[in-house]
N, C-alpha and C positions, 0 to 999 in steps of 0.2 A: 504494500500500500504506500501511498505518498505521505510525505511529512505533513502536508496540509490536512489530509484526511485523519491521520493518526492524532495530531495535536487537537484538531477540532473534536474528535471523539473523546479524548481524555478530558478536555475542557467541559464538554457536555456532561460527562459522568460526574465530574467534580461539582459542577454547578447544580445538577439535580440532587446529588447527595447533600450538599450544603443547604440548599433550599429546604430539604426535607428534615434535616437533623440539626440545624443551627439553633442554639439556645441563646436568646437575647437576655433574658432575666431569669434568676433562680427563683425558688419558691418564696423567698422573702421579698421579692421585688427588686433585688439589687441587680444592676446591669452587669452581666458577666461576659457576653459576646464570645461564646465558645462553640467549637465544632470538634467533637471528639470521635467521630466515626471515620475520619480520614487522618492519616499521619504523613510525615515526611522524613526521609532519611537523607541527610546531607553527606557530602564527600569530605573526607579528612585531608585530602591533598589539594587544598585550594588556598587562595590568598585570603588575607583578613578582610579585604574589601568585598570579595565575593561571598564570604561567609556572612558578613554583616548584611548585605543585600538579601541573601537567602533568608536569614533570620527575620528581617523586616517583612518580606513578602509572606512568609509562612504565618507569622504572628498577625499580620494585618488581615489575613483571610480568616482568622479566628482559630487556627489549628493549635491544639494543646499538645498533641502527640508529635514531638519533634526530637530527633536524636541525631547523633553524628556517627558516621561509619567507624571512627576510631574507638568507640565504646563497644562495638559489636564483637 
């Protein structure tokens, strides 16, 4: 398959899952903005700048499950 098709399909699956499972507020009404049904595994052999941007993208999507390959 093409890269365009593959990336569009991944994006669609992620969007559908986030829309279905995103938690905006907890039971006490406190804003938590979390998405725990999808996680991200980052690479250990990357620059600090890339790692920082990866962290920001993952956290801004609301993902709590985030780990680094070096810990595996």
